[in-house]
VOTIBA-394718 format. One line per 2 residues: number of its first residue (from 1); for each residue x, y, z of C-alpha. Coordinates in Angstrom, 3 decimals, always signed. Layout:
N
NUM> X:Y:Z ~ ... $
END
This chain:
109
1> -9.674:-52.335:-122.173 ~ -7.902:-49.475:-120.533 $
3> -9.122:-47.014:-118.351 ~ -8.974:-44.230:-120.643 $
5> -11.037:-46.494:-123.022 ~ -13.583:-47.086:-120.748 $
7> -13.926:-43.464:-119.437 ~ -14.413:-42.190:-122.983 $
9> -17.223:-44.805:-123.560 ~ -18.796:-43.698:-120.553 $
11> -18.558:-40.045:-121.327 ~ -19.804:-40.996:-124.763 $
13> -22.998:-42.630:-123.227 ~ -23.443:-40.002:-120.848 $
15> -23.602:-37.279:-123.580 ~ -25.904:-39.446:-125.952 $
17> -28.507:-39.672:-122.692 ~ -27.880:-35.771:-122.248 $
19> -28.578:-35.353:-125.905 ~ -31.782:-37.212:-126.077 $
21> -32.955:-35.571:-122.869 ~ -32.195:-32.094:-124.549 $
23> -34.104:-33.298:-127.922 ~ -37.147:-34.278:-125.675 $
25> -37.201:-31.308:-123.792 ~ -37.056:-29.019:-127.026 $
27> -40.013:-30.942:-128.152 ~ -42.153:-30.158:-124.971 $
29> -44.406:-27.547:-124.668 ~ -44.004:-24.548:-121.885 $
31> -46.682:-24.710:-119.296 ~ -49.334:-22.229:-119.988 $
33> -50.106:-19.543:-117.384 ~ -51.292:-20.988:-114.018 $
35> -50.524:-24.763:-114.993 ~ -48.670:-26.344:-111.916 $
37> -45.146:-27.593:-113.736 ~ -45.445:-30.987:-112.340 $
39> -41.931:-31.704:-111.016 ~ -42.761:-35.214:-109.827 $
41> -44.001:-36.076:-113.059 ~ -41.208:-35.229:-114.997 $
43> -39.110:-36.820:-112.853 ~ -40.681:-40.010:-112.924 $
45> -40.729:-39.626:-116.820 ~ -36.948:-38.915:-116.998 $
47> -36.055:-41.686:-114.738 ~ -38.462:-44.025:-116.476 $
49> -36.184:-42.994:-119.955 ~ -33.198:-43.827:-118.374 $
51> -34.191:-46.958:-117.217 ~ -35.629:-47.898:-120.541 $
53> -32.208:-46.673:-121.908 ~ -30.323:-49.182:-119.939 $
55> -32.626:-51.838:-120.518 ~ -32.376:-51.544:-124.354 $
57> -28.576:-51.262:-124.011 ~ -28.092:-54.271:-122.166 $
59> -30.701:-56.307:-124.286 ~ -33.371:-56.284:-121.545 $
61> -30.660:-58.022:-118.813 ~ -31.930:-56.275:-115.643 $
63> -28.900:-57.011:-113.627 ~ -26.457:-55.286:-116.213 $
65> -28.823:-52.632:-116.630 ~ -29.024:-52.076:-112.689 $
67> -24.945:-52.089:-112.832 ~ -25.234:-49.439:-115.579 $
69> -27.334:-47.363:-113.747 ~ -25.454:-47.680:-110.198 $
71> -28.290:-49.301:-108.362 ~ -29.220:-52.589:-106.529 $
73> -31.258:-55.022:-109.015 ~ -33.964:-54.802:-106.383 $
75> -34.264:-51.171:-106.558 ~ -34.266:-51.428:-110.277 $
77> -37.080:-53.894:-110.000 ~ -39.383:-51.917:-107.672 $
79> -38.589:-48.801:-110.003 ~ -39.669:-51.072:-112.855 $
81> -42.749:-52.083:-111.364 ~ -43.502:-48.644:-109.635 $
83> -43.202:-46.860:-112.967 ~ -45.172:-49.576:-114.985 $
85> -42.182:-50.142:-117.455 ~ -42.703:-52.915:-119.463 $
87> -39.746:-55.029:-119.793 ~ -40.948:-57.387:-122.844 $
89> -38.942:-56.700:-125.593 ~ -40.429:-57.493:-129.027 $
91> -42.945:-59.815:-127.603 ~ -40.306:-62.186:-125.978 $
93> -39.722:-61.969:-122.328 ~ -36.087:-60.276:-121.515 $
95> -35.229:-63.664:-119.335 ~ -35.261:-65.855:-122.542 $
97> -33.345:-63.262:-124.571 ~ -30.592:-62.973:-122.083 $
99> -31.206:-65.311:-118.990 ~ -29.363:-65.292:-115.473 $
101> -26.480:-67.528:-115.962 ~ -27.199:-69.059:-112.600 $
103> -30.822:-69.775:-113.326 ~ -29.675:-71.398:-116.098 $
105> -27.364:-73.830:-114.333 ~ -30.313:-74.556:-111.786 $
107> -32.575:-75.846:-114.547 ~ -29.976:-77.684:-116.438 $
109> -29.052:-79.457:-112.883 $
END
């Protein structure tokens, strides 16, 4: 795939994520007078949405999701645990849907 097509696809993906975020923000109520904004909670909510989106786009494959998010797999795993993100898709473990090729080789050896 040429780099210009890859760049367009990347731009499209970012635009879709931004659109979802704008829609999400539009549906949220403004904080009432005297209530804190909760920046940390909003950042965690946004981070959680990005991780869920990446996992969904990669069929639950955490290695590919980490690459898509431009973080190390260990960082992604820590964030998944810290944020309490369920990696179980439709009642099936994601490892069964998209197993790590190295683990498949080890099991068959």
